[in-house]
C-alpha positions, 0 to 999 in steps of 0.5 A, a space after each residue: 602806513 595810515 597814521 590814526 591821531 586820536 584826540 588826547 594823545 594828539 593834542 598832548 604834543 601840540 603848542 599854540 605858538 608853534 601852531 600859529 607859526 606853522 599857520 603863518 608859514 603855510 600862508 607863504 607857500 602857493 596859494 591853496 586851491 579850495 572848494 567848499 560845499 554847504 547844504 542846509 536843512 533849516 538850522 542844520 548845516 552840512 560842510 564839505 571842505 577840500 583843500 590843496 597846497 603844492 608842497 603841503 599836501 591835500 585835506 578833505 573835511 566833512 563836517 555836520 553842524 546841528 545847533 540843537 544837539 546839545 539839548 539832546 546830549 550830543 555833540 553840536 559838530 561831527 565829521 572826519 578829516 583825511 590827509 593825503 600826501 602831496 607827492 603820491 596822493 596816498 592817504 597819510 593820516 586820519 586825524 580826529 575831527 575834533 582835534 583839528 577843529 579845536 586847534 584850527 578855530 582857535 589857532 586862526 584867531 590867535 595868530 590874527 591877535 599876535 599880529 594885531 593886538 596891542 601886546 601889552 593887552 591885560 584884559 581879555 573878554 570871551 563871549 560865549 560859553 561853549 566849547 569854542 570859548 573854552 578853547 580861546 581860553 587856552 589859546 590866549 592864555 599862551 600868547 597873553 600869559 599876564 592877561 586876565 580873563 572875563 566872560 559873558 555869555 547869554 545864558 547866565 547859568 551856563 556862563 557862570 558855570 564855565 566861569 567858575 570851572 576855568 577861574 574867569 570873571 563872570 560879567 552880567 552886562 556885555 557893555 560894561 565888560 567891553 569897556 574893560 576889554 583890551 581883546 574881545 573874542 566872540 564865539 556864538 551862534 548869533 544871527 542878529 548883531 549883538 556886539 555894538 561898535 559904540 561899546 568898543 573902547 579905543 585900542 581894542 582887538 575884536 575877534 569875531 568867530 561865530 558867524 558862519 552862515 550867510 544869515 549870521 552875524 555877531 557885530 553891528 555895522 558901527 563896530 566894523 565902520 570904526 575898526 580896520 578889518 582883516 579876515 583869514 580868507 577873502 575866499 571864504 568870508 566876504 561872499 559866505 558869511 553875513 558878518 561881511 556879506 551883509 554890510 558890504 551889500 547894504 553899503 555900510 563898508 566898501 570892499 576896500 575897507 577889508 583890508 587883507 587876508 593871510 596871504 597878505 600877512 605882512 599887512 597885518 599891523 597895527 597903526 597906533 595904540 588907539 585904533 580898533 582892529 577887528 578880525 573875521 575868523 571864517 575858517 576854510 579847509 586850507 586852514 585844516 590842512 595846515 593844522 593837520 599837517 602841523 599836527 602829524 608833524 608833531 606826532 611823528 616828531 
C-alpha cells in the first residue's frame, strides 16, 4: 500500500536534531548514485533529481523554480517526491514536496553547523526573508536554543515583516549585522556576491544556501579565501553552482581548498575558535532520499 504524507500532519512528527542524525547516518551507507537534470528558460528552472542508496531505497524528485511566482501570488517552487523500496522497487510513499524541501534544505545546513559552528554561538544572522529563512530560524533554534537571532534582507518591508512575525532583531545594515554574528546563514536569490569577506569576524561560521545555478553567488572571493570551505556534496556543487564554480575557474581558490563533503564528515571539525568556516549547501537527490526516508520512518513509527 502506498503511503501519502501531507505537510502539516507529517511535520508534526519530525525533529530537527533527529533529522540531522539521519542525514549523517545516510552518508555512512554506500555512496549514492545520483543523476541531476537542469532545464532553463530565462530565470525559470526545471530540476529533476534521482538517487539510489543501497540499503535506503530510491527517490525521484521533480521541481520547478519560477522566481517571479511570488509576485503573482503563487509559490516559487513546486514539484513532487516519490520514494521507492530498496528491496523490491515498489512505490512506498508520496511525500509532500514542500515538506521534504523545507526539512532537507534547513537540515542540510544545520548538520554542518552542528559540526563546524562554535557550540557557544550566541548571535545568529539570517540573510533573506523568504520561506527558507523561516525554516532556518526553526532549525537553528533547535540546535542553538540560547542564541538570539538577527535578520537582514534586501527589501526592508518584507524583512521587517518577518522580523516582527518571528521576534527577530531587524538589522538595516548588513556589514554591522555580520560584525555581530557568530553564525551567518544566507538564503537569497542573488546572482552577484554581496557577502563581503572583509566583514566576517574571526570565529564565524558562514552557511550559504541560496545559489543553485552556475550564474548565482552570495559570497565574494575573499569570503572563501579567508575560510575553511566544506560542502554537502562535491558532485552537486563544484561543477554546478557559481558559488564554487566561478572562483575555482578564476583561480581565486583551488580545488584542494574545498576540504570535505558529507561522505568525509569526520573531517568536519573546527580547528580553532578564531577560524572562519564556510559551508555550501548544494542539496542533491541523495539528501531528498535520506530526508524522505526519515519522514516515512517517523510517520510509521
